[in-house]
Chimera marker file (.cmm) of the C-alpha trace (Angstrom):
<marker_set name="trace">
<marker id="1" x="1.811" y="-7.817" z="-48.103" r="1" g="1" b="0" radius="0.5"/>
<marker id="2" x="-1.311" y="-9.064" z="-49.864" r="1" g="1" b="0" radius="0.5"/>
<marker id="3" x="-3.782" y="-9.593" z="-47.019" r="1" g="1" b="0" radius="0.5"/>
<marker id="4" x="-5.511" y="-12.332" z="-49.019" r="1" g="1" b="0" radius="0.5"/>
<marker id="5" x="-2.413" y="-14.505" z="-48.543" r="1" g="1" b="0" radius="0.5"/>
<marker id="6" x="-3.316" y="-14.850" z="-44.870" r="1" g="1" b="0" radius="0.5"/>
<marker id="7" x="-1.055" y="-15.586" z="-41.922" r="1" g="1" b="0" radius="0.5"/>
<marker id="8" x="0.379" y="-18.946" z="-40.881" r="1" g="1" b="0" radius="0.5"/>
<marker id="9" x="-0.788" y="-20.086" z="-37.425" r="1" g="1" b="0" radius="0.5"/>
<marker id="10" x="1.929" y="-22.185" z="-35.804" r="1" g="1" b="0" radius="0.5"/>
<marker id="11" x="0.060" y="-23.229" z="-32.674" r="1" g="1" b="0" radius="0.5"/>
<marker id="12" x="-1.572" y="-26.588" z="-32.319" r="1" g="1" b="0" radius="0.5"/>
<marker id="13" x="-3.697" y="-28.527" z="-29.900" r="1" g="1" b="0" radius="0.5"/>
<marker id="14" x="-6.727" y="-27.527" z="-27.878" r="1" g="1" b="0" radius="0.5"/>
<marker id="15" x="-6.525" y="-23.931" z="-26.685" r="1" g="1" b="0" radius="0.5"/>
<marker id="16" x="-8.675" y="-20.998" z="-25.601" r="1" g="1" b="0" radius="0.5"/>
<marker id="17" x="-8.947" y="-17.926" z="-27.791" r="1" g="1" b="0" radius="0.5"/>
<marker id="18" x="-9.797" y="-14.416" z="-26.639" r="1" g="1" b="0" radius="0.5"/>
<marker id="19" x="-10.483" y="-11.455" z="-28.920" r="1" g="1" b="0" radius="0.5"/>
<marker id="20" x="-10.544" y="-7.824" z="-27.934" r="1" g="1" b="0" radius="0.5"/>
<marker id="21" x="-10.353" y="-4.379" z="-29.466" r="1" g="1" b="0" radius="0.5"/>
<marker id="22" x="-9.231" y="-0.837" z="-28.767" r="1" g="1" b="0" radius="0.5"/>
<marker id="23" x="-9.664" y="2.443" z="-30.616" r="1" g="1" b="0" radius="0.5"/>
<marker id="24" x="-6.514" y="4.152" z="-31.854" r="1" g="1" b="0" radius="0.5"/>
<marker id="25" x="-5.660" y="7.819" z="-32.244" r="1" g="1" b="0" radius="0.5"/>
<marker id="26" x="-5.970" y="8.312" z="-36.020" r="1" g="1" b="0" radius="0.5"/>
<marker id="27" x="-2.989" y="10.693" z="-36.052" r="1" g="1" b="0" radius="0.5"/>
<marker id="28" x="-0.593" y="8.164" z="-34.476" r="1" g="1" b="0" radius="0.5"/>
<marker id="29" x="-1.640" y="4.824" z="-35.994" r="1" g="1" b="0" radius="0.5"/>
<marker id="30" x="1.550" y="4.529" z="-38.040" r="1" g="1" b="0" radius="0.5"/>
<marker id="31" x="3.631" y="5.007" z="-34.888" r="1" g="1" b="0" radius="0.5"/>
<marker id="32" x="1.528" y="2.364" z="-33.117" r="1" g="1" b="0" radius="0.5"/>
<marker id="33" x="2.202" y="-0.058" z="-35.980" r="1" g="1" b="0" radius="0.5"/>
<marker id="34" x="5.911" y="0.792" z="-35.929" r="1" g="1" b="0" radius="0.5"/>
<marker id="35" x="6.311" y="0.005" z="-32.230" r="1" g="1" b="0" radius="0.5"/>
<marker id="36" x="4.440" y="-3.279" z="-32.586" r="1" g="1" b="0" radius="0.5"/>
<marker id="37" x="6.666" y="-4.676" z="-35.338" r="1" g="1" b="0" radius="0.5"/>
<marker id="38" x="8.656" y="-7.655" z="-34.053" r="1" g="1" b="0" radius="0.5"/>
<marker id="39" x="11.980" y="-5.844" z="-34.504" r="1" g="1" b="0" radius="0.5"/>
<marker id="40" x="10.808" y="-2.706" z="-32.646" r="1" g="1" b="0" radius="0.5"/>
<marker id="41" x="8.793" y="-4.024" z="-29.701" r="1" g="1" b="0" radius="0.5"/>
<marker id="42" x="10.747" y="-3.866" z="-26.445" r="1" g="1" b="0" radius="0.5"/>
<marker id="43" x="12.227" y="-7.328" z="-25.855" r="1" g="1" b="0" radius="0.5"/>
<marker id="44" x="10.781" y="-7.572" z="-22.329" r="1" g="1" b="0" radius="0.5"/>
<marker id="45" x="7.214" y="-7.312" z="-23.638" r="1" g="1" b="0" radius="0.5"/>
<marker id="46" x="6.892" y="-10.614" z="-25.557" r="1" g="1" b="0" radius="0.5"/>
<marker id="47" x="8.959" y="-12.367" z="-22.872" r="1" g="1" b="0" radius="0.5"/>
<marker id="48" x="6.503" y="-11.200" z="-20.195" r="1" g="1" b="0" radius="0.5"/>
<marker id="49" x="3.472" y="-12.118" z="-22.300" r="1" g="1" b="0" radius="0.5"/>
<marker id="50" x="4.752" y="-15.672" z="-22.751" r="1" g="1" b="0" radius="0.5"/>
<marker id="51" x="5.723" y="-15.888" z="-19.051" r="1" g="1" b="0" radius="0.5"/>
<marker id="52" x="2.109" y="-14.977" z="-18.169" r="1" g="1" b="0" radius="0.5"/>
<marker id="53" x="0.969" y="-18.151" z="-19.937" r="1" g="1" b="0" radius="0.5"/>
<marker id="54" x="-0.069" y="-16.779" z="-23.318" r="1" g="1" b="0" radius="0.5"/>
<marker id="55" x="0.765" y="-19.080" z="-26.229" r="1" g="1" b="0" radius="0.5"/>
<marker id="56" x="0.261" y="-16.522" z="-28.971" r="1" g="1" b="0" radius="0.5"/>
<marker id="57" x="-0.929" y="-12.952" z="-29.354" r="1" g="1" b="0" radius="0.5"/>
<marker id="58" x="-1.649" y="-11.117" z="-32.594" r="1" g="1" b="0" radius="0.5"/>
<marker id="59" x="-2.822" y="-7.574" z="-33.251" r="1" g="1" b="0" radius="0.5"/>
<marker id="60" x="-4.620" y="-6.541" z="-36.433" r="1" g="1" b="0" radius="0.5"/>
<marker id="61" x="-5.487" y="-2.962" z="-37.402" r="1" g="1" b="0" radius="0.5"/>
<marker id="62" x="-8.205" y="-1.572" z="-39.635" r="1" g="1" b="0" radius="0.5"/>
<marker id="63" x="-8.862" y="2.146" z="-39.818" r="1" g="1" b="0" radius="0.5"/>
<marker id="64" x="-8.743" y="3.393" z="-36.196" r="1" g="1" b="0" radius="0.5"/>
<marker id="65" x="-9.396" y="0.043" z="-34.527" r="1" g="1" b="0" radius="0.5"/>
<marker id="66" x="-6.908" y="-2.561" z="-33.327" r="1" g="1" b="0" radius="0.5"/>
<marker id="67" x="-8.054" y="-6.141" z="-32.772" r="1" g="1" b="0" radius="0.5"/>
<marker id="68" x="-6.080" y="-8.503" z="-30.568" r="1" g="1" b="0" radius="0.5"/>
<marker id="69" x="-6.325" y="-12.285" z="-30.692" r="1" g="1" b="0" radius="0.5"/>
<marker id="70" x="-4.909" y="-14.152" z="-27.707" r="1" g="1" b="0" radius="0.5"/>
<marker id="71" x="-4.399" y="-17.907" z="-27.634" r="1" g="1" b="0" radius="0.5"/>
<marker id="72" x="-3.887" y="-19.632" z="-24.286" r="1" g="1" b="0" radius="0.5"/>
<marker id="73" x="-3.906" y="-23.074" z="-22.679" r="1" g="1" b="0" radius="0.5"/>
<marker id="74" x="-7.376" y="-24.297" z="-21.671" r="1" g="1" b="0" radius="0.5"/>
<marker id="75" x="-6.584" y="-23.801" z="-17.963" r="1" g="1" b="0" radius="0.5"/>
<marker id="76" x="-5.676" y="-20.119" z="-18.481" r="1" g="1" b="0" radius="0.5"/>
<marker id="77" x="-7.155" y="-17.758" z="-15.874" r="1" g="1" b="0" radius="0.5"/>
<marker id="78" x="-7.532" y="-14.268" z="-17.356" r="1" g="1" b="0" radius="0.5"/>
<marker id="79" x="-7.470" y="-12.115" z="-14.195" r="1" g="1" b="0" radius="0.5"/>
<marker id="80" x="-4.615" y="-14.015" z="-12.595" r="1" g="1" b="0" radius="0.5"/>
<marker id="81" x="-2.464" y="-14.005" z="-15.732" r="1" g="1" b="0" radius="0.5"/>
<marker id="82" x="-2.942" y="-10.324" z="-16.509" r="1" g="1" b="0" radius="0.5"/>
<marker id="83" x="-2.403" y="-9.426" z="-12.862" r="1" g="1" b="0" radius="0.5"/>
<marker id="84" x="0.979" y="-11.171" z="-13.015" r="1" g="1" b="0" radius="0.5"/>
<marker id="85" x="1.811" y="-9.696" z="-16.417" r="1" g="1" b="0" radius="0.5"/>
<marker id="86" x="1.374" y="-6.171" z="-15.050" r="1" g="1" b="0" radius="0.5"/>
<marker id="87" x="4.191" y="-6.822" z="-12.548" r="1" g="1" b="0" radius="0.5"/>
<marker id="88" x="6.727" y="-8.090" z="-15.075" r="1" g="1" b="0" radius="0.5"/>
<marker id="89" x="9.683" y="-6.061" z="-16.287" r="1" g="1" b="0" radius="0.5"/>
<marker id="90" x="8.757" y="-2.939" z="-18.314" r="1" g="1" b="0" radius="0.5"/>
<marker id="91" x="5.129" y="-4.007" z="-18.803" r="1" g="1" b="0" radius="0.5"/>
<marker id="92" x="3.665" y="-0.993" z="-16.969" r="1" g="1" b="0" radius="0.5"/>
<marker id="93" x="6.065" y="1.292" z="-18.818" r="1" g="1" b="0" radius="0.5"/>
<marker id="94" x="4.967" y="-0.261" z="-22.154" r="1" g="1" b="0" radius="0.5"/>
<marker id="95" x="1.293" y="0.251" z="-21.293" r="1" g="1" b="0" radius="0.5"/>
<marker id="96" x="1.933" y="3.903" z="-20.519" r="1" g="1" b="0" radius="0.5"/>
<marker id="97" x="4.064" y="4.332" z="-23.668" r="1" g="1" b="0" radius="0.5"/>
<marker id="98" x="1.534" y="2.751" z="-26.043" r="1" g="1" b="0" radius="0.5"/>
<marker id="99" x="-1.414" y="4.591" z="-24.482" r="1" g="1" b="0" radius="0.5"/>
<marker id="100" x="-0.330" y="7.744" z="-26.340" r="1" g="1" b="0" radius="0.5"/>
<marker id="101" x="-1.402" y="5.981" z="-29.563" r="1" g="1" b="0" radius="0.5"/>
<marker id="102" x="-4.719" y="4.797" z="-28.144" r="1" g="1" b="0" radius="0.5"/>
<marker id="103" x="-7.954" y="6.540" z="-27.262" r="1" g="1" b="0" radius="0.5"/>
<marker id="104" x="-7.744" y="5.821" z="-23.545" r="1" g="1" b="0" radius="0.5"/>
<marker id="105" x="-6.477" y="7.207" z="-20.268" r="1" g="1" b="0" radius="0.5"/>
<marker id="106" x="-2.719" y="6.924" z="-19.779" r="1" g="1" b="0" radius="0.5"/>
<marker id="107" x="-3.260" y="5.529" z="-16.289" r="1" g="1" b="0" radius="0.5"/>
<marker id="108" x="-5.418" y="2.608" z="-17.450" r="1" g="1" b="0" radius="0.5"/>
<marker id="109" x="-4.021" y="-0.913" z="-17.260" r="1" g="1" b="0" radius="0.5"/>
<marker id="110" x="-4.153" y="-3.125" z="-20.345" r="1" g="1" b="0" radius="0.5"/>
<marker id="111" x="-7.310" y="-4.950" z="-19.263" r="1" g="1" b="0" radius="0.5"/>
<marker id="112" x="-9.030" y="-1.597" z="-18.695" r="1" g="1" b="0" radius="0.5"/>
<marker id="113" x="-8.180" y="-0.335" z="-22.184" r="1" g="1" b="0" radius="0.5"/>
<marker id="114" x="-8.858" y="-3.365" z="-24.343" r="1" g="1" b="0" radius="0.5"/>
<marker id="115" x="-12.494" y="-4.533" z="-24.601" r="1" g="1" b="0" radius="0.5"/>
<marker id="116" x="-13.214" y="-8.248" z="-24.893" r="1" g="1" b="0" radius="0.5"/>
<marker id="117" x="-15.325" y="-9.183" z="-27.920" r="1" g="1" b="0" radius="0.5"/>
<marker id="118" x="-18.126" y="-11.759" z="-27.977" r="1" g="1" b="0" radius="0.5"/>
<marker id="119" x="-17.719" y="-14.609" z="-30.462" r="1" g="1" b="0" radius="0.5"/>
<marker id="120" x="-20.940" y="-15.109" z="-32.406" r="1" g="1" b="0" radius="0.5"/>
<marker id="121" x="-19.882" y="-17.815" z="-34.889" r="1" g="1" b="0" radius="0.5"/>
<marker id="122" x="-17.610" y="-20.842" z="-34.925" r="1" g="1" b="0" radius="0.5"/>
<marker id="123" x="-17.335" y="-22.980" z="-38.046" r="1" g="1" b="0" radius="0.5"/>
<marker id="124" x="-16.286" y="-26.018" z="-36.001" r="1" g="1" b="0" radius="0.5"/>
<marker id="125" x="-19.269" y="-25.698" z="-33.669" r="1" g="1" b="0" radius="0.5"/>
<marker id="126" x="-21.673" y="-25.100" z="-36.561" r="1" g="1" b="0" radius="0.5"/>
<marker id="127" x="-20.446" y="-28.214" z="-38.348" r="1" g="1" b="0" radius="0.5"/>
<marker id="128" x="-21.066" y="-30.286" z="-35.198" r="1" g="1" b="0" radius="0.5"/>
<marker id="129" x="-24.742" y="-29.283" z="-35.409" r="1" g="1" b="0" radius="0.5"/>
<marker id="130" x="-25.163" y="-30.684" z="-38.919" r="1" g="1" b="0" radius="0.5"/>
<link id1="1" id2="2" r="1" g="1" b="0" radius="0.2"/>
<link id1="2" id2="3" r="1" g="1" b="0" radius="0.2"/>
<link id1="3" id2="4" r="1" g="1" b="0" radius="0.2"/>
<link id1="4" id2="5" r="1" g="1" b="0" radius="0.2"/>
<link id1="5" id2="6" r="1" g="1" b="0" radius="0.2"/>
<link id1="6" id2="7" r="1" g="1" b="0" radius="0.2"/>
<link id1="7" id2="8" r="1" g="1" b="0" radius="0.2"/>
<link id1="8" id2="9" r="1" g="1" b="0" radius="0.2"/>
<link id1="9" id2="10" r="1" g="1" b="0" radius="0.2"/>
<link id1="10" id2="11" r="1" g="1" b="0" radius="0.2"/>
<link id1="11" id2="12" r="1" g="1" b="0" radius="0.2"/>
<link id1="12" id2="13" r="1" g="1" b="0" radius="0.2"/>
<link id1="13" id2="14" r="1" g="1" b="0" radius="0.2"/>
<link id1="14" id2="15" r="1" g="1" b="0" radius="0.2"/>
<link id1="15" id2="16" r="1" g="1" b="0" radius="0.2"/>
<link id1="16" id2="17" r="1" g="1" b="0" radius="0.2"/>
<link id1="17" id2="18" r="1" g="1" b="0" radius="0.2"/>
<link id1="18" id2="19" r="1" g="1" b="0" radius="0.2"/>
<link id1="19" id2="20" r="1" g="1" b="0" radius="0.2"/>
<link id1="20" id2="21" r="1" g="1" b="0" radius="0.2"/>
<link id1="21" id2="22" r="1" g="1" b="0" radius="0.2"/>
<link id1="22" id2="23" r="1" g="1" b="0" radius="0.2"/>
<link id1="23" id2="24" r="1" g="1" b="0" radius="0.2"/>
<link id1="24" id2="25" r="1" g="1" b="0" radius="0.2"/>
<link id1="25" id2="26" r="1" g="1" b="0" radius="0.2"/>
<link id1="26" id2="27" r="1" g="1" b="0" radius="0.2"/>
<link id1="27" id2="28" r="1" g="1" b="0" radius="0.2"/>
<link id1="28" id2="29" r="1" g="1" b="0" radius="0.2"/>
<link id1="29" id2="30" r="1" g="1" b="0" radius="0.2"/>
<link id1="30" id2="31" r="1" g="1" b="0" radius="0.2"/>
<link id1="31" id2="32" r="1" g="1" b="0" radius="0.2"/>
<link id1="32" id2="33" r="1" g="1" b="0" radius="0.2"/>
<link id1="33" id2="34" r="1" g="1" b="0" radius="0.2"/>
<link id1="34" id2="35" r="1" g="1" b="0" radius="0.2"/>
<link id1="35" id2="36" r="1" g="1" b="0" radius="0.2"/>
<link id1="36" id2="37" r="1" g="1" b="0" radius="0.2"/>
<link id1="37" id2="38" r="1" g="1" b="0" radius="0.2"/>
<link id1="38" id2="39" r="1" g="1" b="0" radius="0.2"/>
<link id1="39" id2="40" r="1" g="1" b="0" radius="0.2"/>
<link id1="40" id2="41" r="1" g="1" b="0" radius="0.2"/>
<link id1="41" id2="42" r="1" g="1" b="0" radius="0.2"/>
<link id1="42" id2="43" r="1" g="1" b="0" radius="0.2"/>
<link id1="43" id2="44" r="1" g="1" b="0" radius="0.2"/>
<link id1="44" id2="45" r="1" g="1" b="0" radius="0.2"/>
<link id1="45" id2="46" r="1" g="1" b="0" radius="0.2"/>
<link id1="46" id2="47" r="1" g="1" b="0" radius="0.2"/>
<link id1="47" id2="48" r="1" g="1" b="0" radius="0.2"/>
<link id1="48" id2="49" r="1" g="1" b="0" radius="0.2"/>
<link id1="49" id2="50" r="1" g="1" b="0" radius="0.2"/>
<link id1="50" id2="51" r="1" g="1" b="0" radius="0.2"/>
<link id1="51" id2="52" r="1" g="1" b="0" radius="0.2"/>
<link id1="52" id2="53" r="1" g="1" b="0" radius="0.2"/>
<link id1="53" id2="54" r="1" g="1" b="0" radius="0.2"/>
<link id1="54" id2="55" r="1" g="1" b="0" radius="0.2"/>
<link id1="55" id2="56" r="1" g="1" b="0" radius="0.2"/>
<link id1="56" id2="57" r="1" g="1" b="0" radius="0.2"/>
<link id1="57" id2="58" r="1" g="1" b="0" radius="0.2"/>
<link id1="58" id2="59" r="1" g="1" b="0" radius="0.2"/>
<link id1="59" id2="60" r="1" g="1" b="0" radius="0.2"/>
<link id1="60" id2="61" r="1" g="1" b="0" radius="0.2"/>
<link id1="61" id2="62" r="1" g="1" b="0" radius="0.2"/>
<link id1="62" id2="63" r="1" g="1" b="0" radius="0.2"/>
<link id1="63" id2="64" r="1" g="1" b="0" radius="0.2"/>
<link id1="64" id2="65" r="1" g="1" b="0" radius="0.2"/>
<link id1="65" id2="66" r="1" g="1" b="0" radius="0.2"/>
<link id1="66" id2="67" r="1" g="1" b="0" radius="0.2"/>
<link id1="67" id2="68" r="1" g="1" b="0" radius="0.2"/>
<link id1="68" id2="69" r="1" g="1" b="0" radius="0.2"/>
<link id1="69" id2="70" r="1" g="1" b="0" radius="0.2"/>
<link id1="70" id2="71" r="1" g="1" b="0" radius="0.2"/>
<link id1="71" id2="72" r="1" g="1" b="0" radius="0.2"/>
<link id1="72" id2="73" r="1" g="1" b="0" radius="0.2"/>
<link id1="73" id2="74" r="1" g="1" b="0" radius="0.2"/>
<link id1="74" id2="75" r="1" g="1" b="0" radius="0.2"/>
<link id1="75" id2="76" r="1" g="1" b="0" radius="0.2"/>
<link id1="76" id2="77" r="1" g="1" b="0" radius="0.2"/>
<link id1="77" id2="78" r="1" g="1" b="0" radius="0.2"/>
<link id1="78" id2="79" r="1" g="1" b="0" radius="0.2"/>
<link id1="79" id2="80" r="1" g="1" b="0" radius="0.2"/>
<link id1="80" id2="81" r="1" g="1" b="0" radius="0.2"/>
<link id1="81" id2="82" r="1" g="1" b="0" radius="0.2"/>
<link id1="82" id2="83" r="1" g="1" b="0" radius="0.2"/>
<link id1="83" id2="84" r="1" g="1" b="0" radius="0.2"/>
<link id1="84" id2="85" r="1" g="1" b="0" radius="0.2"/>
<link id1="85" id2="86" r="1" g="1" b="0" radius="0.2"/>
<link id1="86" id2="87" r="1" g="1" b="0" radius="0.2"/>
<link id1="87" id2="88" r="1" g="1" b="0" radius="0.2"/>
<link id1="88" id2="89" r="1" g="1" b="0" radius="0.2"/>
<link id1="89" id2="90" r="1" g="1" b="0" radius="0.2"/>
<link id1="90" id2="91" r="1" g="1" b="0" radius="0.2"/>
<link id1="91" id2="92" r="1" g="1" b="0" radius="0.2"/>
<link id1="92" id2="93" r="1" g="1" b="0" radius="0.2"/>
<link id1="93" id2="94" r="1" g="1" b="0" radius="0.2"/>
<link id1="94" id2="95" r="1" g="1" b="0" radius="0.2"/>
<link id1="95" id2="96" r="1" g="1" b="0" radius="0.2"/>
<link id1="96" id2="97" r="1" g="1" b="0" radius="0.2"/>
<link id1="97" id2="98" r="1" g="1" b="0" radius="0.2"/>
<link id1="98" id2="99" r="1" g="1" b="0" radius="0.2"/>
<link id1="99" id2="100" r="1" g="1" b="0" radius="0.2"/>
<link id1="100" id2="101" r="1" g="1" b="0" radius="0.2"/>
<link id1="101" id2="102" r="1" g="1" b="0" radius="0.2"/>
<link id1="102" id2="103" r="1" g="1" b="0" radius="0.2"/>
<link id1="103" id2="104" r="1" g="1" b="0" radius="0.2"/>
<link id1="104" id2="105" r="1" g="1" b="0" radius="0.2"/>
<link id1="105" id2="106" r="1" g="1" b="0" radius="0.2"/>
<link id1="106" id2="107" r="1" g="1" b="0" radius="0.2"/>
<link id1="107" id2="108" r="1" g="1" b="0" radius="0.2"/>
<link id1="108" id2="109" r="1" g="1" b="0" radius="0.2"/>
<link id1="109" id2="110" r="1" g="1" b="0" radius="0.2"/>
<link id1="110" id2="111" r="1" g="1" b="0" radius="0.2"/>
<link id1="111" id2="112" r="1" g="1" b="0" radius="0.2"/>
<link id1="112" id2="113" r="1" g="1" b="0" radius="0.2"/>
<link id1="113" id2="114" r="1" g="1" b="0" radius="0.2"/>
<link id1="114" id2="115" r="1" g="1" b="0" radius="0.2"/>
<link id1="115" id2="116" r="1" g="1" b="0" radius="0.2"/>
<link id1="116" id2="117" r="1" g="1" b="0" radius="0.2"/>
<link id1="117" id2="118" r="1" g="1" b="0" radius="0.2"/>
<link id1="118" id2="119" r="1" g="1" b="0" radius="0.2"/>
<link id1="119" id2="120" r="1" g="1" b="0" radius="0.2"/>
<link id1="120" id2="121" r="1" g="1" b="0" radius="0.2"/>
<link id1="121" id2="122" r="1" g="1" b="0" radius="0.2"/>
<link id1="122" id2="123" r="1" g="1" b="0" radius="0.2"/>
<link id1="123" id2="124" r="1" g="1" b="0" radius="0.2"/>
<link id1="124" id2="125" r="1" g="1" b="0" radius="0.2"/>
<link id1="125" id2="126" r="1" g="1" b="0" radius="0.2"/>
<link id1="126" id2="127" r="1" g="1" b="0" radius="0.2"/>
<link id1="127" id2="128" r="1" g="1" b="0" radius="0.2"/>
<link id1="128" id2="129" r="1" g="1" b="0" radius="0.2"/>
<link id1="129" id2="130" r="1" g="1" b="0" radius="0.2"/>
</marker_set>
């Protein structure tokens, strides 16, 4: 795919967005990508993510870094939602499975592996200042 074509965003309305990153094992990045393709991801994983209140989640990879973008309702509570998600079917197993592709401890939960990223620019907010 030509990355300059972009990706269609099908969500609408007022939402919250979170961005985070994780470092990947350079020798297993292709396996990480394989298991995150829609047809290969365990079916319980996206079901649990949606059940936890997440509207959309995307992962992008460049070199040895994966970036995740999470879109949620405005009343989303991070700690509560991810605490629930960890209890859903096969979620803990998925975290352990995917940790072999990441530079992290196998025992770490998702929120311990992924690092939230600070937003430093918003076009919409900048335009409001003009």
